[in-house]
N, C-alpha and C positions, 0 to 999 in steps of 0.2 A: 301483826302491829297490835300492841294493845295503847289505846287511848294514852297520852300524857296524862301528867296532874298538874289540871289546868287550875291557876287559881278562881275560887269562887266567886269570887267580883268580878272577874274577867268575865266569865259565866254569863253571871246577870246582866252584863253591862251590853253584852255581846245577846242575847236572848231579846230587850227592850230594844235593839237597835235593826236585829232581822228578824223579828216574828216569826212569820211560817218558814222560813228559809233556818231559822236557827238549828234544826233537828238535823238538816243535812250538813249546816257548817260543823256542827258537833259529832258527827260522824266521820267527816274525812279527815278528824284526828287519830283512829283508828284504821286508818288505811297506809300504807307503804308510802314514805316522801317519794318524789320522783329526782332525777341525778340527771344533769347535764354534761355539754362539751360545747363550745363554740370554736370553729374551725378556725386560725388565724391566715386570714388571706392575706397576710401582708409576706407570707412563706410559700404559701401554696392556695390555687380554687378548691372550694367543695368536692370538685367531681375528682378531683387529684388525691384528695384525702381519704374521699370514699372510696377509692380505687387502691388506696396503698392501705388502710386500716382492715383489721379483721372484725373491729366491734359491728355491733348489731346496731344500726341506729334507727331513731324514729324522729321525721322532723317536729322542731318547736316552730309551732303555727306564725307566732309574732316575729322571729326572727330568721333572717335565710340563710344564715350560718349558725346555726346551732339547733343542737340534737338531743335527743333522750337517749341513756344506754341504761343497758338494767346493774343494779348494782355489784351482781356478781359476775360482771362480764367482762376478765381478763383484768380489772385493776388500771385505770387508764392513767392514774397516779404514778403508779410504778412501772410504766412502759418507757421506753426508750425515744418514742414519739413527741412525749409529753418533754422531755428533756431537750430536744429539738426543738422548744415552741411551736408547735404544730398544732397546738388547740390548747385551750383555756378550760377548767373545768369551773360550771358555772352553773348556782341555781338556775332552773329555766325563767322562774319570773323575774329572777334580778336582769336578763336582757332585756326586761322590756321599755327601761328608762333611757336608754343609748340608742334605740329605735327609734321612739318618738321623737328624740331630738333630730333625727334627720339629717346628719352630717352629711357635707357634698364635701369633694377634693379639691382645697388649695382654700380650704374657710379657715379661720383662727378660732380655738376651740378650747374653753377651758372647763376639768374638771374641779369643782369648785373644794370637794372634800374626799379624795380619790382613792385614798388606801382602802384594803392593798390592792387595787389596780385592775381588779375586773374590767369595769366600765371605762376605764382610761386606754387599755388597749384595744375593746372594743370601738371606742372613736378613732383613736390611732390607726386601725385595720379599713375605717372608712376613710381616712383621710388618703388612704395608698400613698403616703411618703412625702404628700404635699401639703401645704400651708403649716400649720403647728397645731400641738396640743400643749398647754400649761396643765400640772398637775399636780395638785396642791392639797397639802392637810398637816392639819395645825399639831399634830401626835407624832414628835419625832420617833419613837419606836415602830410604828405605824408606816413612816414614810421608808423602811429599809424594806419593809415588804413590797410596797409601792417602787422601789428604784428594781429591784431584784424580777418581779414581775414584767414592767416595762422592757428592764434587759434581755430577759428569755423570750419573749415577742420580737424582738429584734426590731423595737420602736426605733428609728433615726433621728425624730422630727421632733421630741418631747423636751421640755422643760420640767423640771420637777424642782418644786419650792417647799417650805418647810414653815410657814407664816400662818398668824394671823390675820384672815380673810380683810378684817379693817386698815391693812398696810399695802391690802394691794390694791385699794380702788383709787388711791392716786396715780400709783402706775401705769393702771389700766383702765382708764375712765373711758368709754365709751370703744372699747378696742374688738370686742371679741364677737365675732358672725354667733356662734352657740355657746352656752353657758350648760352643763349640769350642777344642780345641786343635788345631790344623795346624801339627803338632811340624817343628821345624828336622830335617833328618834328612840320610842319606848320599844320596838321590837315587836309588837304583837302578832305580827305575819310570820316571824321565824320560831314560834314556838314549837311545829312540828319538826321542824329542820335540828333546831339546839333548844332540847329540852331543860337545860339548864337556865333559860332566858326565862323560861316559864316559872321558872322556881323562885327567882329572886323577883319579880315584876311585882310593881306597886302600884294602886290606884291612882297615887299622885303623879306616875310618872308622864302622862303627856302632858299635865300642866308645870313639870319641871324641863321639858324640851322644847315646850314651844315659844320660849322667849327666843332660845337661841337659833330656832328656825326661822322666826320673823326677821331676826337680824340677817341671817344669812340671804335672805330673800332682796332685803334692801340692800345689801352690799352687792350683792349679783347685779341688782337691777341697773345701777349706776355702771358695769362694767360692760353692759351689752349695748352695742354700737344700734343706731335706727334700724328699723327693718330689722332686727335680730331674733332670734329664739331662745328663751331659755325653759329648759325643765326642770319642774321641781318633782323629786320623788319620796316615799318613803318606803319603809318594808312593817307598817303600822297598820291595824284597823281604825284607828283614832279618829273622829271626825275633829276632834280638837287641833292636831297635825295635821288633816288634811284641808276637808273643805272648806273648814274656816281660815285654816291660815290663809289660801289663796282668795277667798270673798274677802278676807282684811287687807291684802297684799293688793287687789283690784280698789276698793275703794280708795285706798291709798295713793293708788298708783294710774290715774286717768286714760295714762299714755299708751297703757296693756292691756292684753285682753286675751281672753282662754283659746287656742285653737284646738278646735274638737280635737278629738282623739280617732284615729280609726277604729272600725269596727273589728276587730280580730275574733275569730272564735272564740268563745269564752270570758274577752275581756264585759265588764259593765260599767255602765256610765256612774260619773259620780252622783252623789246625794245631798242636793241643796235642801231635801225635804229635813235633815235632820239640824238644821242650822235655826230656821224658827223664821223670824222677817229681823233679826240683829242687823244682816248686812244688806246694802242695798243693791250690791252685785253678786248677793248668792247663787242667783241663779243659773249665775254662768258656769260653774264649777259641775255642771251636768255635764261637760264637755270634758270633765276629768276622765281618766281612767282607774278602775278599781281590777285587781286581779284577785278572785275569791278561790280557798282550797277545794271548796265546794265544787264550782262551776268551770273548774280548767285543771290541767295535771302541771300545776304549779303551787309553790306558797304563796302567801300573800303579800299585795305590794299596793301604792297607790303612785299615782303620777300623772302631773298638767303641765301640760306646754302652753306659753306664755310669750306671745309674738310684743313684741315693744313696735307700738305703731311710727312710721315716719318714713320717710327715702333714704336709703342707706347713702352715703358718699359715695361717688365713683371711686372705683381702685383697677390699679392695674391686675391684667391678667395674672392668674396663679402662678408662680413660676415652680415648675417640677423639684422635687428634693435632688441635693445633687446626688451621681449616680443613677436617678430615673427617667434622665431625659433620651427621649425615645431618638431611636437613630444614631446617636452617638456615644462614645465611652464618657464618663464623666472625667472633668481635667483635673491633673493630678495639682499636689501641693504646688504653689507657685514656687520658684524659686529667685529669691533677693538679690541684690548686691552682695549681702554677706555670702551667698552662697550654698544655696539649702542643700547640695549635695557632698557637701566637702566637709571633713570633721572640721571644727574649731580649732585655732592655732593653741600648743598646750598652756593651761593656766587660763582660757577663756572662758568666760558663763558657758555651758551648752543652751542653746537657742530649744526646745521644745519641738519647734515647728521645723525645724533643720533635721534632727535626729528622726525624726517623722517620717522627713521626704527620704531621708537613706532608706526607712525601715519600708516603706511604700515601694521605691524602686526595685528592693532587692528582696520583696515577701510578698508583692501582690501585684496583680495583673492591672488592675484599675484601682486609682484613690477614688473612691466612692465619696469624695465630700470637694468643697469648694476651699481653696486656700482665703479667699476674705472670710471667710464665715469660722476659722481655727481662732479659739480663746483658747488661751494657757492659763490656771490658775495653777502658779508654783511651779512644779515639774509635772501638772497633768494637762493633757488636751482633751482639748472637747471640737466638735463640729454642731456651732449653734445655729438655729434657724434664724433665718433671716428677717429684719422687719422686727424685733425684740424693743420694747422701749425700755432708756434706763431702768436697772432694778437696784442702784445704789439704796443700803439699808433693808434690801429684802434677803431673810434667809435662801440663798440660792442650793440647794445640793446637787443638781445635776443641770449648768446651763446649754445643755445640749447633748449629744451622742458621745460618750466617752472613749476614747480610742487608745488611750494608753497613758506613759508614765514615764519621764526618762532620769534615769541614773548613770552617772558616768559615762554620761552622752550619747548611751545607750537605749534607744526605745524599747520599752516592752507591753506588747499592745493588750488591750484590755477584753476580758472575759465577754464583754458588751459589743465590742468591735467585732469579734468572731461570729457572735449574733445575728449580729445585723448584718454582714456581708453574704451575699450569696454565693454558691459554690466556685460559681465561673470569674470571682473576682480575685481569688486567689491564685499565686501562680503554684504553690504543691496543694494537692489535697488526698485525703486516705479515705475512702469510703468503706462503711460496714452495712451490711444489713441487719435490720432491727433483731433478725433470729440467729445471727454471728451471739456468740457467746464474747467474745474480744468487743462489742459495742458495750454490754455492762460493764465489762472487767476495765474500757476507758471513762466509763462514768463515774467507778469504783477509782481511779486516780493511781492504775496500775501502767507500769510501762509494758509496751508489748514490741512482738517479733515481727518484721513485716516480710512478707515472701517473695518473692520478685514480680515486678511488674505492680504490686499493688500500692504506691507512689507513682499519683499521677501528673504531669507537669502541663501548664497549660499550654506553653511552647517548648522547642526542640531546644535543648542548650542552657537549660533551666540546671540548674546546679543541684544535687540529689539532698545536700546539708542545707539544712534550714528551718524555718516555721511552715508546719503544715496545717491547715485547715480540716478537721476531723469531722468528717460527714455521717451523719445514721441515714440510709437510703436516699442520700443526695442532701441532706439538710444537716447544716451544720452547727455542730454541739459543741466546738471548742478549739484550742489550738495544741498542738505537741509539736516537738522539736524533734529534728528525721537528721540521724549521725551515726552513718556506719548499719543502716539495714534495723535501727532501732528507732522506736516511738517514743521519746521519753515527754511523759502525759506532763501537762501543763492545766488541768481541768481544777477548776481552784476548789479547795480544802471545805469550803462552806456550802459547794453545791453539789459534793461528789453522793453517789448514788447510797443509800444506807440500807 
């Protein structure tokens, strides 16, 4: 690989910072970039995935679910397992901030600058269906990719917002256990991965982004509960956007302290020596982590964990997400006085909850949501995570797991519902292996013919006609309607294999 055309001002700046290390740093741009993927443990374990895939994988040292793969190794972005949401393709260093945040099941987590969703889905996997994750991004176009990746990964407990963080502070004051701020930045750490960024970079970019980063840190601080942890990260080398940003924040927020990053192989400490004496608490930035492309197999990153001092208020034990309660199935949608299992009287407005209950009774083995958590927005039905504050005046793109919509009193299940289900939660399933040509044909939107016995039902007596959950190697990829031995494809046009 040839060295990318690095801006001369950038090279001079890095030579002044790195001194004796500069030659090794510069030489790293002539090396091949490193490719990574992260196993989605909402769907399967690392061991199950390694037993299923033919990819040759090497572990990423700082991410238990992260692996390197070779660029020419089977094109994992064009494999049926990718469309089943079994993994997310992610640059190895980009896995570091979510690992540093150390999310635990049951916590309330905010991903403040979330699109396109790689870190959101990484955090959601750590929650394992409990607690909740709020994913926000201010850019409407980028939110579309965020929603798609959350749905592809089968996340059930996410709320997606498209809002200026300033409007979130009031609703979520002191609410979150953990917050990730993967801040917009000058992107210097991505020059090898994305050469176009090097072409458009300007020396004043660090200053341009610094004010935005400073504001995001302050806004996030107000949404973190006492004892909570937030991680600030960038994909740039600039001290102005990294150590200086953290040092200034610490000087202004005495209740916060840097929580030293673990000593993973190749991680380097922060560089307070680049700050001079301007900041009273600048020395604490040595506890941050710097990922350098000449020291490890990955691109450039910076991450700092900030703990808010104080004892958190006691909270009730974390409630498992609907459908994840051990030892018993999830309760079905509650049948109220209106009779959720009956069709409404002719001319009456359809209650989406009633249509959903009829669908669940006819098409699902269990209903993996709770009746009290169902939220309707027009004809659309969502399973909203419990414990959310009022979100009046905030642009909510997804108030929870999108289950489907109702038209003419008939419920149509969403693709998000299919991707969030497990095979055993559907009454009818059809499974293809990844090597079966019909797997790709299904992903292309084709109608398929079934051989006798290929339609499986959860119990005896289930009619052959109805919705079937189509799976690849046992993992759902979408819906189809079964009739007369034919599989009528319901795979969304915008998701299809091209």
